[in-house]
PyMOL commands that place a pseudoatom at each C-alpha (Angstrom):
pseudoatom trace, name=CA, resn=MET, resi=1, chain=A, elem=C, hetatm=0, pos=[37.401, 103.895, 39.787]
pseudoatom trace, name=CA, resn=SER, resi=2, chain=A, elem=C, hetatm=0, pos=[38.916, 102.853, 43.130]
pseudoatom trace, name=CA, resn=LEU, resi=3, chain=A, elem=C, hetatm=0, pos=[41.588, 100.197, 43.491]
pseudoatom trace, name=CA, resn=ASN, resi=4, chain=A, elem=C, hetatm=0, pos=[39.179, 97.991, 45.459]
pseudoatom trace, name=CA, resn=THR, resi=5, chain=A, elem=C, hetatm=0, pos=[36.667, 98.218, 42.607]
pseudoatom trace, name=CA, resn=VAL, resi=6, chain=A, elem=C, hetatm=0, pos=[39.340, 97.062, 40.163]
pseudoatom trace, name=CA, resn=VAL, resi=7, chain=A, elem=C, hetatm=0, pos=[40.249, 94.212, 42.525]
pseudoatom trace, name=CA, resn=GLN, resi=8, chain=A, elem=C, hetatm=0, pos=[36.641, 93.087, 42.874]
pseudoatom trace, name=CA, resn=LYS, resi=9, chain=A, elem=C, hetatm=0, pos=[36.156, 93.094, 39.088]
pseudoatom trace, name=CA, resn=THR, resi=10, chain=A, elem=C, hetatm=0, pos=[39.332, 91.083, 38.513]
pseudoatom trace, name=CA, resn=PRO, resi=11, chain=A, elem=C, hetatm=0, pos=[38.718, 87.295, 38.354]
pseudoatom trace, name=CA, resn=ALA, resi=12, chain=A, elem=C, hetatm=0, pos=[40.532, 85.280, 41.030]
pseudoatom trace, name=CA, resn=TRP, resi=13, chain=A, elem=C, hetatm=0, pos=[42.082, 83.007, 38.397]
pseudoatom trace, name=CA, resn=THR, resi=14, chain=A, elem=C, hetatm=0, pos=[44.191, 85.876, 37.055]
pseudoatom trace, name=CA, resn=MET, resi=15, chain=A, elem=C, hetatm=0, pos=[46.384, 85.604, 40.158]
pseudoatom trace, name=CA, resn=TYR, resi=16, chain=A, elem=C, hetatm=0, pos=[47.438, 82.095, 39.105]
pseudoatom trace, name=CA, resn=ILE, resi=17, chain=A, elem=C, hetatm=0, pos=[48.668, 83.435, 35.765]
pseudoatom trace, name=CA, resn=LEU, resi=18, chain=A, elem=C, hetatm=0, pos=[50.333, 86.470, 37.331]
pseudoatom trace, name=CA, resn=LEU, resi=19, chain=A, elem=C, hetatm=0, pos=[52.229, 84.389, 39.883]
pseudoatom trace, name=CA, resn=LEU, resi=20, chain=A, elem=C, hetatm=0, pos=[53.241, 81.842, 37.264]
pseudoatom trace, name=CA, resn=PHE, resi=21, chain=A, elem=C, hetatm=0, pos=[55.248, 84.454, 35.339]
pseudoatom trace, name=CA, resn=PRO, resi=22, chain=A, elem=C, hetatm=0, pos=[58.225, 84.566, 37.777]
pseudoatom trace, name=CA, resn=GLY, resi=23, chain=A, elem=C, hetatm=0, pos=[58.683, 80.798, 37.504]
pseudoatom trace, name=CA, resn=VAL, resi=24, chain=A, elem=C, hetatm=0, pos=[58.517, 80.876, 33.704]
pseudoatom trace, name=CA, resn=ALA, resi=25, chain=A, elem=C, hetatm=0, pos=[60.979, 83.786, 33.636]
pseudoatom trace, name=CA, resn=LEU, resi=26, chain=A, elem=C, hetatm=0, pos=[63.347, 81.933, 35.974]
pseudoatom trace, name=CA, resn=PHE, resi=27, chain=A, elem=C, hetatm=0, pos=[63.179, 78.759, 33.878]
pseudoatom trace, name=CA, resn=TRP, resi=28, chain=A, elem=C, hetatm=0, pos=[63.802, 80.719, 30.679]
pseudoatom trace, name=CA, resn=SER, resi=29, chain=A, elem=C, hetatm=0, pos=[66.694, 82.600, 32.299]
pseudoatom trace, name=CA, resn=VAL, resi=30, chain=A, elem=C, hetatm=0, pos=[68.356, 79.341, 33.362]
pseudoatom trace, name=CA, resn=LEU, resi=31, chain=A, elem=C, hetatm=0, pos=[67.893, 77.878, 29.865]
pseudoatom trace, name=CA, resn=ARG, resi=32, chain=A, elem=C, hetatm=0, pos=[69.275, 80.992, 28.192]
pseudoatom trace, name=CA, resn=ASP, resi=33, chain=A, elem=C, hetatm=0, pos=[72.213, 81.472, 30.553]
pseudoatom trace, name=CA, resn=PRO, resi=34, chain=A, elem=C, hetatm=0, pos=[72.810, 78.289, 32.616]
pseudoatom trace, name=CA, resn=GLY, resi=35, chain=A, elem=C, hetatm=0, pos=[75.917, 79.551, 34.398]
pseudoatom trace, name=CA, resn=PRO, resi=36, chain=A, elem=C, hetatm=0, pos=[78.198, 77.218, 36.354]
pseudoatom trace, name=CA, resn=ASN, resi=37, chain=A, elem=C, hetatm=0, pos=[75.358, 75.639, 38.378]
pseudoatom trace, name=CA, resn=PRO, resi=38, chain=A, elem=C, hetatm=0, pos=[71.971, 75.869, 36.612]
pseudoatom trace, name=CA, resn=VAL, resi=39, chain=A, elem=C, hetatm=0, pos=[70.271, 73.267, 38.833]
pseudoatom trace, name=CA, resn=GLU, resi=40, chain=A, elem=C, hetatm=0, pos=[71.179, 75.173, 41.988]
pseudoatom trace, name=CA, resn=ASN, resi=41, chain=A, elem=C, hetatm=0, pos=[70.033, 78.454, 40.426]
pseudoatom trace, name=CA, resn=LEU, resi=42, chain=A, elem=C, hetatm=0, pos=[66.677, 76.925, 39.497]
pseudoatom trace, name=CA, resn=GLU, resi=43, chain=A, elem=C, hetatm=0, pos=[66.279, 75.149, 42.834]
pseudoatom trace, name=CA, resn=HIS, resi=44, chain=A, elem=C, hetatm=0, pos=[67.087, 78.198, 44.959]
pseudoatom trace, name=CA, resn=GLY, resi=45, chain=A, elem=C, hetatm=0, pos=[65.112, 80.552, 42.720]
pseudoatom trace, name=CA, resn=LEU, resi=46, chain=A, elem=C, hetatm=0, pos=[61.953, 78.460, 43.050]
pseudoatom trace, name=CA, resn=GLY, resi=47, chain=A, elem=C, hetatm=0, pos=[62.381, 78.307, 46.820]
pseudoatom trace, name=CA, resn=GLU, resi=48, chain=A, elem=C, hetatm=0, pos=[62.775, 82.066, 47.090]
pseudoatom trace, name=CA, resn=PHE, resi=49, chain=A, elem=C, hetatm=0, pos=[59.677, 82.669, 44.944]
pseudoatom trace, name=CA, resn=ALA, resi=50, chain=A, elem=C, hetatm=0, pos=[57.738, 80.322, 47.245]
pseudoatom trace, name=CA, resn=LEU, resi=51, chain=A, elem=C, hetatm=0, pos=[58.838, 82.335, 50.270]
pseudoatom trace, name=CA, resn=ARG, resi=52, chain=A, elem=C, hetatm=0, pos=[57.925, 85.653, 48.667]
pseudoatom trace, name=CA, resn=ILE, resi=53, chain=A, elem=C, hetatm=0, pos=[54.461, 84.404, 47.717]
pseudoatom trace, name=CA, resn=LEU, resi=54, chain=A, elem=C, hetatm=0, pos=[53.917, 83.026, 51.233]
pseudoatom trace, name=CA, resn=VAL, resi=55, chain=A, elem=C, hetatm=0, pos=[54.766, 86.444, 52.675]
pseudoatom trace, name=CA, resn=LEU, resi=56, chain=A, elem=C, hetatm=0, pos=[52.442, 88.060, 50.119]
pseudoatom trace, name=CA, resn=GLY, resi=57, chain=A, elem=C, hetatm=0, pos=[49.631, 85.831, 51.365]
pseudoatom trace, name=CA, resn=LEU, resi=58, chain=A, elem=C, hetatm=0, pos=[50.302, 86.835, 54.970]
pseudoatom trace, name=CA, resn=LEU, resi=59, chain=A, elem=C, hetatm=0, pos=[50.167, 90.518, 53.970]
pseudoatom trace, name=CA, resn=ILE, resi=60, chain=A, elem=C, hetatm=0, pos=[46.536, 90.292, 52.848]
pseudoatom trace, name=CA, resn=THR, resi=61, chain=A, elem=C, hetatm=0, pos=[44.999, 90.895, 56.286]
pseudoatom trace, name=CA, resn=PRO, resi=62, chain=A, elem=C, hetatm=0, pos=[47.261, 93.843, 57.269]
pseudoatom trace, name=CA, resn=LEU, resi=63, chain=A, elem=C, hetatm=0, pos=[46.647, 95.465, 53.865]
pseudoatom trace, name=CA, resn=ARG, resi=64, chain=A, elem=C, hetatm=0, pos=[42.900, 95.139, 54.386]
pseudoatom trace, name=CA, resn=ASP, resi=65, chain=A, elem=C, hetatm=0, pos=[43.025, 96.475, 57.946]
pseudoatom trace, name=CA, resn=MET, resi=66, chain=A, elem=C, hetatm=0, pos=[45.439, 99.368, 57.417]
pseudoatom trace, name=CA, resn=LEU, resi=67, chain=A, elem=C, hetatm=0, pos=[44.943, 100.414, 53.786]
pseudoatom trace, name=CA, resn=ARG, resi=68, chain=A, elem=C, hetatm=0, pos=[41.391, 99.118, 53.240]
pseudoatom trace, name=CA, resn=LEU, resi=69, chain=A, elem=C, hetatm=0, pos=[42.735, 97.135, 50.280]
pseudoatom trace, name=CA, resn=ASN, resi=70, chain=A, elem=C, hetatm=0, pos=[40.653, 93.971, 50.106]
pseudoatom trace, name=CA, resn=LEU, resi=71, chain=A, elem=C, hetatm=0, pos=[42.578, 91.139, 48.424]
pseudoatom trace, name=CA, resn=ILE, resi=72, chain=A, elem=C, hetatm=0, pos=[40.799, 88.330, 50.289]
pseudoatom trace, name=CA, resn=LYS, resi=73, chain=A, elem=C, hetatm=0, pos=[39.416, 86.853, 47.052]
pseudoatom trace, name=CA, resn=PHE, resi=74, chain=A, elem=C, hetatm=0, pos=[43.008, 86.107, 45.990]
pseudoatom trace, name=CA, resn=ARG, resi=75, chain=A, elem=C, hetatm=0, pos=[44.070, 84.403, 49.224]
pseudoatom trace, name=CA, resn=ARG, resi=76, chain=A, elem=C, hetatm=0, pos=[43.377, 80.865, 47.990]
pseudoatom trace, name=CA, resn=SER, resi=77, chain=A, elem=C, hetatm=0, pos=[45.160, 81.351, 44.659]
pseudoatom trace, name=CA, resn=ILE, resi=78, chain=A, elem=C, hetatm=0, pos=[48.155, 82.960, 46.380]
pseudoatom trace, name=CA, resn=GLY, resi=79, chain=A, elem=C, hetatm=0, pos=[48.370, 80.096, 48.872]
pseudoatom trace, name=CA, resn=LEU, resi=80, chain=A, elem=C, hetatm=0, pos=[48.111, 77.442, 46.172]
pseudoatom trace, name=CA, resn=MET, resi=81, chain=A, elem=C, hetatm=0, pos=[50.762, 79.152, 44.058]
pseudoatom trace, name=CA, resn=ALA, resi=82, chain=A, elem=C, hetatm=0, pos=[53.080, 79.302, 47.075]
pseudoatom trace, name=CA, resn=PHE, resi=83, chain=A, elem=C, hetatm=0, pos=[52.617, 75.544, 47.423]
pseudoatom trace, name=CA, resn=PHE, resi=84, chain=A, elem=C, hetatm=0, pos=[53.224, 75.096, 43.685]
pseudoatom trace, name=CA, resn=TYR, resi=85, chain=A, elem=C, hetatm=0, pos=[56.618, 76.789, 43.974]
pseudoatom trace, name=CA, resn=VAL, resi=86, chain=A, elem=C, hetatm=0, pos=[57.538, 74.811, 47.098]
pseudoatom trace, name=CA, resn=PHE, resi=87, chain=A, elem=C, hetatm=0, pos=[56.577, 71.607, 45.279]
pseudoatom trace, name=CA, resn=ALA, resi=88, chain=A, elem=C, hetatm=0, pos=[58.613, 72.621, 42.205]
pseudoatom trace, name=CA, resn=HIS, resi=89, chain=A, elem=C, hetatm=0, pos=[61.555, 73.459, 44.502]
pseudoatom trace, name=CA, resn=LEU, resi=90, chain=A, elem=C, hetatm=0, pos=[61.340, 69.976, 46.038]
pseudoatom trace, name=CA, resn=VAL, resi=91, chain=A, elem=C, hetatm=0, pos=[61.015, 68.259, 42.648]
pseudoatom trace, name=CA, resn=VAL, resi=92, chain=A, elem=C, hetatm=0, pos=[64.136, 70.015, 41.332]
pseudoatom trace, name=CA, resn=TYR, resi=93, chain=A, elem=C, hetatm=0, pos=[66.018, 69.003, 44.484]
pseudoatom trace, name=CA, resn=LEU, resi=94, chain=A, elem=C, hetatm=0, pos=[64.975, 65.343, 44.234]
pseudoatom trace, name=CA, resn=LEU, resi=95, chain=A, elem=C, hetatm=0, pos=[65.092, 64.831, 40.454]
pseudoatom trace, name=CA, resn=LEU, resi=96, chain=A, elem=C, hetatm=0, pos=[67.787, 67.185, 39.165]
pseudoatom trace, name=CA, resn=ASP, resi=97, chain=A, elem=C, hetatm=0, pos=[69.991, 67.848, 42.178]
pseudoatom trace, name=CA, resn=LYS, resi=98, chain=A, elem=C, hetatm=0, pos=[70.023, 64.399, 43.807]
pseudoatom trace, name=CA, resn=GLN, resi=99, chain=A, elem=C, hetatm=0, pos=[68.712, 62.430, 40.781]
pseudoatom trace, name=CA, resn=LEU, resi=100, chain=A, elem=C, hetatm=0, pos=[66.561, 60.311, 43.124]
pseudoatom trace, name=CA, resn=MET, resi=101, chain=A, elem=C, hetatm=0, pos=[69.649, 58.780, 44.723]
pseudoatom trace, name=CA, resn=TRP, resi=102, chain=A, elem=C, hetatm=0, pos=[68.424, 58.085, 48.225]
pseudoatom trace, name=CA, resn=LYS, resi=103, chain=A, elem=C, hetatm=0, pos=[71.801, 57.808, 49.952]
pseudoatom trace, name=CA, resn=PRO, resi=104, chain=A, elem=C, hetatm=0, pos=[72.739, 61.456, 49.231]
pseudoatom trace, name=CA, resn=ILE, resi=105, chain=A, elem=C, hetatm=0, pos=[69.209, 62.524, 50.179]
pseudoatom trace, name=CA, resn=ILE, resi=106, chain=A, elem=C, hetatm=0, pos=[69.376, 60.692, 53.521]
pseudoatom trace, name=CA, resn=LYS, resi=107, chain=A, elem=C, hetatm=0, pos=[72.858, 62.117, 54.082]
pseudoatom trace, name=CA, resn=ASP, resi=108, chain=A, elem=C, hetatm=0, pos=[71.464, 65.620, 53.524]
pseudoatom trace, name=CA, resn=LEU, resi=109, chain=A, elem=C, hetatm=0, pos=[68.655, 64.972, 55.993]
pseudoatom trace, name=CA, resn=THR, resi=110, chain=A, elem=C, hetatm=0, pos=[71.085, 63.807, 58.677]
pseudoatom trace, name=CA, resn=GLN, resi=111, chain=A, elem=C, hetatm=0, pos=[73.843, 66.358, 58.100]
pseudoatom trace, name=CA, resn=ARG, resi=112, chain=A, elem=C, hetatm=0, pos=[71.848, 69.433, 57.080]
pseudoatom trace, name=CA, resn=PRO, resi=113, chain=A, elem=C, hetatm=0, pos=[69.018, 69.979, 59.587]
pseudoatom trace, name=CA, resn=TYR, resi=114, chain=A, elem=C, hetatm=0, pos=[67.670, 72.933, 57.605]
pseudoatom trace, name=CA, resn=ILE, resi=115, chain=A, elem=C, hetatm=0, pos=[66.515, 70.459, 54.935]
pseudoatom trace, name=CA, resn=ILE, resi=116, chain=A, elem=C, hetatm=0, pos=[64.315, 68.753, 57.538]
pseudoatom trace, name=CA, resn=LEU, resi=117, chain=A, elem=C, hetatm=0, pos=[62.795, 72.172, 58.284]
pseudoatom trace, name=CA, resn=GLY, resi=118, chain=A, elem=C, hetatm=0, pos=[62.040, 72.539, 54.581]
pseudoatom trace, name=CA, resn=VAL, resi=119, chain=A, elem=C, hetatm=0, pos=[60.434, 69.097, 54.414]
pseudoatom trace, name=CA, resn=VAL, resi=120, chain=A, elem=C, hetatm=0, pos=[58.209, 69.818, 57.429]
pseudoatom trace, name=CA, resn=SER, resi=121, chain=A, elem=C, hetatm=0, pos=[57.210, 73.158, 55.901]
pseudoatom trace, name=CA, resn=PHE, resi=122, chain=A, elem=C, hetatm=0, pos=[56.325, 71.352, 52.656]
pseudoatom trace, name=CA, resn=LEU, resi=123, chain=A, elem=C, hetatm=0, pos=[54.182, 68.781, 54.489]
pseudoatom trace, name=CA, resn=ILE, resi=124, chain=A, elem=C, hetatm=0, pos=[52.269, 71.535, 56.293]
pseudoatom trace, name=CA, resn=LEU, resi=125, chain=A, elem=C, hetatm=0, pos=[51.680, 73.399, 53.038]
pseudoatom trace, name=CA, resn=LEU, resi=126, chain=A, elem=C, hetatm=0, pos=[50.604, 70.145, 51.371]
pseudoatom trace, name=CA, resn=LEU, resi=127, chain=A, elem=C, hetatm=0, pos=[47.905, 69.678, 54.010]
pseudoatom trace, name=CA, resn=LEU, resi=128, chain=A, elem=C, hetatm=0, pos=[46.792, 73.293, 53.631]
pseudoatom trace, name=CA, resn=ALA, resi=129, chain=A, elem=C, hetatm=0, pos=[46.700, 72.990, 49.826]
pseudoatom trace, name=CA, resn=ILE, resi=130, chain=A, elem=C, hetatm=0, pos=[44.601, 69.812, 50.029]
pseudoatom trace, name=CA, resn=THR, resi=131, chain=A, elem=C, hetatm=0, pos=[42.097, 71.547, 52.314]
pseudoatom trace, name=CA, resn=SER, resi=132, chain=A, elem=C, hetatm=0, pos=[41.972, 74.840, 50.373]
pseudoatom trace, name=CA, resn=ASN, resi=133, chain=A, elem=C, hetatm=0, pos=[38.490, 74.237, 49.008]
pseudoatom trace, name=CA, resn=SER, resi=134, chain=A, elem=C, hetatm=0, pos=[34.854, 74.746, 49.960]
pseudoatom trace, name=CA, resn=TRP, resi=135, chain=A, elem=C, hetatm=0, pos=[34.293, 71.019, 50.535]
pseudoatom trace, name=CA, resn=SER, resi=136, chain=A, elem=C, hetatm=0, pos=[36.964, 70.934, 53.267]
pseudoatom trace, name=CA, resn=ILE, resi=137, chain=A, elem=C, hetatm=0, pos=[35.490, 74.016, 54.945]
pseudoatom trace, name=CA, resn=ARG, resi=138, chain=A, elem=C, hetatm=0, pos=[32.076, 72.318, 55.073]
pseudoatom trace, name=CA, resn=LYS, resi=139, chain=A, elem=C, hetatm=0, pos=[33.469, 69.007, 56.346]
pseudoatom trace, name=CA, resn=LEU, resi=140, chain=A, elem=C, hetatm=0, pos=[35.830, 70.477, 58.956]
pseudoatom trace, name=CA, resn=GLY, resi=141, chain=A, elem=C, hetatm=0, pos=[33.670, 73.400, 59.979]
pseudoatom trace, name=CA, resn=THR, resi=142, chain=A, elem=C, hetatm=0, pos=[34.785, 77.017, 59.732]
pseudoatom trace, name=CA, resn=VAL, resi=143, chain=A, elem=C, hetatm=0, pos=[36.376, 77.178, 63.200]
pseudoatom trace, name=CA, resn=VAL, resi=144, chain=A, elem=C, hetatm=0, pos=[38.475, 74.010, 62.780]
pseudoatom trace, name=CA, resn=TRP, resi=145, chain=A, elem=C, hetatm=0, pos=[39.407, 74.955, 59.213]
pseudoatom trace, name=CA, resn=ARG, resi=146, chain=A, elem=C, hetatm=0, pos=[40.628, 78.390, 60.283]
pseudoatom trace, name=CA, resn=LYS, resi=147, chain=A, elem=C, hetatm=0, pos=[42.681, 76.902, 63.115]
pseudoatom trace, name=CA, resn=LEU, resi=148, chain=A, elem=C, hetatm=0, pos=[44.211, 74.432, 60.673]
pseudoatom trace, name=CA, resn=HIS, resi=149, chain=A, elem=C, hetatm=0, pos=[45.142, 77.178, 58.231]
pseudoatom trace, name=CA, resn=TRP, resi=150, chain=A, elem=C, hetatm=0, pos=[46.840, 79.198, 60.971]
pseudoatom trace, name=CA, resn=TRP, resi=151, chain=A, elem=C, hetatm=0, pos=[49.600, 76.630, 60.480]
pseudoatom trace, name=CA, resn=VAL, resi=152, chain=A, elem=C, hetatm=0, pos=[50.657, 78.663, 57.446]
pseudoatom trace, name=CA, resn=TYR, resi=153, chain=A, elem=C, hetatm=0, pos=[52.578, 80.812, 59.944]
pseudoatom trace, name=CA, resn=VAL, resi=154, chain=A, elem=C, hetatm=0, pos=[54.491, 77.751, 61.139]
pseudoatom trace, name=CA, resn=ALA, resi=155, chain=A, elem=C, hetatm=0, pos=[55.220, 76.755, 57.536]
pseudoatom trace, name=CA, resn=CYS, resi=156, chain=A, elem=C, hetatm=0, pos=[56.433, 80.257, 56.742]
pseudoatom trace, name=CA, resn=PHE, resi=157, chain=A, elem=C, hetatm=0, pos=[58.641, 80.377, 59.855]
pseudoatom trace, name=CA, resn=LEU, resi=158, chain=A, elem=C, hetatm=0, pos=[60.196, 77.024, 58.940]
pseudoatom trace, name=CA, resn=GLY, resi=159, chain=A, elem=C, hetatm=0, pos=[60.698, 78.211, 55.365]
pseudoatom trace, name=CA, resn=VAL, resi=160, chain=A, elem=C, hetatm=0, pos=[62.427, 81.408, 56.475]
pseudoatom trace, name=CA, resn=THR, resi=161, chain=A, elem=C, hetatm=0, pos=[64.636, 79.466, 58.911]
pseudoatom trace, name=CA, resn=HIS, resi=162, chain=A, elem=C, hetatm=0, pos=[65.445, 76.964, 56.145]
pseudoatom trace, name=CA, resn=PHE, resi=163, chain=A, elem=C, hetatm=0, pos=[66.517, 79.893, 53.940]
pseudoatom trace, name=CA, resn=ILE, resi=164, chain=A, elem=C, hetatm=0, pos=[68.663, 81.506, 56.654]
pseudoatom trace, name=CA, resn=PHE, resi=165, chain=A, elem=C, hetatm=0, pos=[70.608, 78.314, 57.375]
pseudoatom trace, name=CA, resn=LEU, resi=166, chain=A, elem=C, hetatm=0, pos=[70.902, 77.536, 53.658]
pseudoatom trace, name=CA, resn=LYS, resi=167, chain=A, elem=C, hetatm=0, pos=[72.826, 80.777, 53.178]
pseudoatom trace, name=CA, resn=LYS, resi=168, chain=A, elem=C, hetatm=0, pos=[75.207, 79.734, 56.017]
pseudoatom trace, name=CA, resn=THR, resi=169, chain=A, elem=C, hetatm=0, pos=[76.149, 83.367, 56.674]
pseudoatom trace, name=CA, resn=TRP, resi=170, chain=A, elem=C, hetatm=0, pos=[74.094, 86.243, 58.037]
pseudoatom trace, name=CA, resn=GLN, resi=171, chain=A, elem=C, hetatm=0, pos=[73.124, 87.778, 54.704]
pseudoatom trace, name=CA, resn=ALA, resi=172, chain=A, elem=C, hetatm=0, pos=[70.664, 90.630, 54.389]
pseudoatom trace, name=CA, resn=GLU, resi=173, chain=A, elem=C, hetatm=0, pos=[67.984, 88.962, 52.238]
pseudoatom trace, name=CA, resn=PRO, resi=174, chain=A, elem=C, hetatm=0, pos=[67.010, 86.059, 54.539]
pseudoatom trace, name=CA, resn=LEU, resi=175, chain=A, elem=C, hetatm=0, pos=[67.136, 88.380, 57.547]
pseudoatom trace, name=CA, resn=ILE, resi=176, chain=A, elem=C, hetatm=0, pos=[64.748, 90.763, 55.793]
pseudoatom trace, name=CA, resn=TYR, resi=177, chain=A, elem=C, hetatm=0, pos=[62.320, 87.875, 55.264]
pseudoatom trace, name=CA, resn=PHE, resi=178, chain=A, elem=C, hetatm=0, pos=[62.668, 86.962, 58.935]
pseudoatom trace, name=CA, resn=GLY, resi=179, chain=A, elem=C, hetatm=0, pos=[62.049, 90.565, 59.995]
pseudoatom trace, name=CA, resn=VAL, resi=180, chain=A, elem=C, hetatm=0, pos=[58.945, 90.847, 57.816]
pseudoatom trace, name=CA, resn=PHE, resi=181, chain=A, elem=C, hetatm=0, pos=[57.643, 87.536, 59.179]
pseudoatom trace, name=CA, resn=VAL, resi=182, chain=A, elem=C, hetatm=0, pos=[58.172, 88.665, 62.799]
pseudoatom trace, name=CA, resn=VAL, resi=183, chain=A, elem=C, hetatm=0, pos=[56.262, 91.894, 62.096]
pseudoatom trace, name=CA, resn=LEU, resi=184, chain=A, elem=C, hetatm=0, pos=[53.403, 89.981, 60.447]
pseudoatom trace, name=CA, resn=ILE, resi=185, chain=A, elem=C, hetatm=0, pos=[53.061, 87.371, 63.186]
pseudoatom trace, name=CA, resn=GLY, resi=186, chain=A, elem=C, hetatm=0, pos=[53.297, 90.140, 65.776]
pseudoatom trace, name=CA, resn=TYR, resi=187, chain=A, elem=C, hetatm=0, pos=[50.525, 92.046, 64.023]
pseudoatom trace, name=CA, resn=ARG, resi=188, chain=A, elem=C, hetatm=0, pos=[48.251, 89.010, 63.923]
pseudoatom trace, name=CA, resn=GLY, resi=189, chain=A, elem=C, hetatm=0, pos=[49.038, 88.208, 67.551]
pseudoatom trace, name=CA, resn=VAL, resi=190, chain=A, elem=C, hetatm=0, pos=[48.135, 91.711, 68.729]
pseudoatom trace, name=CA, resn=LYS, resi=191, chain=A, elem=C, hetatm=0, pos=[44.973, 91.676, 66.620]
pseudoatom trace, name=CA, resn=HIS, resi=192, chain=A, elem=C, hetatm=0, pos=[43.966, 88.302, 68.075]
pseudoatom trace, name=CA, resn=LEU, resi=193, chain=A, elem=C, hetatm=0, pos=[44.500, 89.523, 71.649]
pseudoatom trace, name=CA, resn=ARG, resi=194, chain=A, elem=C, hetatm=0, pos=[42.471, 92.679, 71.031]
pseudoatom trace, name=CA, resn=SER, resi=195, chain=A, elem=C, hetatm=0, pos=[39.601, 90.753, 69.457]
pseudoatom trace, name=CA, resn=GLY, resi=196, chain=A, elem=C, hetatm=0, pos=[39.676, 88.177, 72.275]
for i in range(1, 196): cmd.bond("trace and resi %d" % i, "trace and resi %d" % (i + 1))
show_as sticks, trace
zoom trace
């Protein structure tokens, strides 16, 4: 049995469960061993999972084109789970980190520009999550809907940039994400030019 056959026989909803495991494991890890800053560990961990899942979603087309591995049926669930982790990341920041105290939040927005990048990325992903359904495709039309969902690349770029500036130093991990993103956007750009 080929890998594509296994993929086609696997229900799309299984991806939700699979991608929920890292978040549950992170939460359990923080509960079991809080460390000196459990809120920061949870907050940053959720953000990194969101970024990884976003990149996974962007890999679907190259994997189909180059390896003939068709994961298109999981694209919606992957995208929605990426939004779930971004939303959880934001909730931890607002409720646990800043405890809904608006002065520190506003101070962060004015003194840490990378947080604004994260907020804009969240708003884009919110719009994409809201329109990730058949009803929206029918109402917007396929062409408009596809153009709208190209904004996932903008959201991913903002997320990667947010991560780079969060680290404050040129560490390997955020730069790897940036490199992978550049390769993916370059691939899609070349493909678009060739098809046009």
